GUKEKOL-91765 format. One record per residue (C-alpha): x, y, z. Coordinates in Angstrom, 3 decimals. Layout:
% residues N
{rec {X; Y; Z}}
...
//
This chain:
% residues 113
{rec {-0.126; 0.047; 0.006}}
{rec {1.116; 3.442; -0.760}}
{rec {1.772; 5.524; 2.405}}
{rec {-0.208; 8.680; 3.395}}
{rec {1.193; 11.864; 4.840}}
{rec {-0.016; 14.634; 7.175}}
{rec {2.218; 17.581; 6.784}}
{rec {2.770; 21.325; 7.842}}
{rec {3.791; 24.058; 5.559}}
{rec {4.472; 27.450; 6.697}}
{rec {5.889; 31.014; 5.192}}
{rec {8.789; 31.510; 7.775}}
{rec {9.740; 30.225; 11.237}}
{rec {6.860; 30.965; 13.660}}
{rec {4.686; 32.108; 10.788}}
{rec {1.389; 30.988; 9.145}}
{rec {0.945; 27.397; 9.547}}
{rec {-0.974; 25.177; 7.137}}
{rec {-1.730; 21.574; 7.757}}
{rec {-2.726; 18.979; 4.951}}
{rec {-2.666; 15.516; 3.965}}
{rec {-1.704; 13.514; 0.619}}
{rec {-0.496; 10.290; -0.687}}
{rec {2.123; 11.978; -2.744}}
{rec {4.123; 14.572; -0.504}}
{rec {6.633; 15.412; -2.946}}
{rec {4.195; 16.502; -5.575}}
{rec {2.008; 18.029; -3.342}}
{rec {4.859; 20.121; -1.983}}
{rec {5.962; 21.191; -5.230}}
{rec {2.113; 22.408; -5.922}}
{rec {2.616; 24.654; -2.861}}
{rec {5.583; 25.944; -3.719}}
{rec {4.717; 26.832; -7.232}}
{rec {1.315; 28.064; -6.137}}
{rec {-0.671; 26.042; -8.532}}
{rec {-3.875; 26.801; -6.821}}
{rec {-3.446; 30.713; -7.081}}
{rec {-6.554; 31.327; -4.690}}
{rec {-5.586; 28.796; -2.158}}
{rec {-4.579; 29.577; 1.523}}
{rec {-1.158; 28.630; 0.911}}
{rec {-0.784; 30.442; -2.086}}
{rec {-2.166; 33.568; -0.341}}
{rec {-0.045; 33.447; 2.732}}
{rec {3.024; 32.224; 0.729}}
{rec {3.340; 28.760; 2.716}}
{rec {5.993; 27.219; 0.668}}
{rec {8.179; 25.480; 3.281}}
{rec {7.775; 22.038; 4.443}}
{rec {8.471; 22.049; 8.214}}
{rec {6.979; 18.780; 9.551}}
{rec {5.429; 15.623; 8.160}}
{rec {3.961; 12.052; 9.373}}
{rec {3.621; 8.824; 7.363}}
{rec {0.394; 6.734; 7.711}}
{rec {-0.471; 3.533; 6.245}}
{rec {-3.800; 4.701; 4.866}}
{rec {-5.860; 7.879; 3.800}}
{rec {-8.288; 7.253; 6.668}}
{rec {-5.549; 7.313; 9.257}}
{rec {-4.073; 10.329; 7.900}}
{rec {-7.061; 12.421; 7.428}}
{rec {-8.236; 11.618; 11.060}}
{rec {-4.869; 12.861; 12.099}}
{rec {-5.016; 15.977; 9.965}}
{rec {-8.527; 16.719; 11.532}}
{rec {-7.082; 16.113; 14.896}}
{rec {-4.244; 18.412; 14.544}}
{rec {-6.307; 21.517; 12.815}}
{rec {-8.136; 21.592; 16.249}}
{rec {-5.033; 21.876; 18.481}}
{rec {-3.894; 25.168; 19.606}}
{rec {-1.299; 26.860; 17.763}}
{rec {1.344; 26.330; 20.815}}
{rec {0.779; 22.377; 20.387}}
{rec {1.344; 22.736; 16.453}}
{rec {4.573; 24.803; 17.056}}
{rec {6.012; 22.270; 19.764}}
{rec {5.186; 19.418; 17.378}}
{rec {7.430; 21.166; 14.708}}
{rec {10.149; 22.275; 17.114}}
{rec {10.387; 18.688; 18.131}}
{rec {11.188; 17.643; 14.797}}
{rec {12.608; 20.565; 13.156}}
{rec {13.748; 23.174; 15.602}}
{rec {15.175; 25.528; 12.821}}
{rec {12.091; 25.444; 10.749}}
{rec {14.114; 24.374; 8.060}}
{rec {12.324; 23.523; 4.578}}
{rec {12.828; 19.892; 4.768}}
{rec {11.983; 19.554; 1.175}}
{rec {14.875; 21.603; -0.333}}
{rec {17.508; 18.440; -0.577}}
{rec {14.352; 15.942; -0.693}}
{rec {16.491; 13.188; -2.135}}
{rec {19.624; 13.655; -0.184}}
{rec {20.410; 11.677; 3.012}}
{rec {20.112; 15.129; 4.996}}
{rec {16.382; 14.382; 5.460}}
{rec {16.833; 10.854; 6.635}}
{rec {16.523; 11.918; 10.391}}
{rec {13.221; 13.436; 9.461}}
{rec {11.917; 10.623; 7.716}}
{rec {12.903; 8.400; 10.626}}
{rec {11.158; 10.823; 12.957}}
{rec {7.953; 11.469; 11.037}}
{rec {5.678; 8.978; 12.772}}
{rec {5.189; 10.368; 16.137}}
{rec {2.836; 9.633; 18.591}}
{rec {-0.305; 11.294; 18.776}}
{rec {-0.834; 14.612; 20.787}}
{rec {-4.379; 14.738; 22.186}}
//
């Protein structure tokens, strides 16, 4: 089965936060970066940096987690990002290089309720 992802995009450290889910994270991040959907939230607020993601076995699991995260207080979302990516680095910049392997290992974190 193809994995699904819940991810967080931002425009700058501690900036606007967007949470989404997809079954093709690389393609979806490129859509955000290239502002394919001109009137979307991420295009409007220039959310073009991937700062966090988690992997799931199914779309149902990912969708449930996305909805859960969207209900969280902003501080909880920021803490989640800081735990995985304290510098708010765009982890998609060198997608194919080993630099991101630590993020790919840490992406499946326990749920925060």
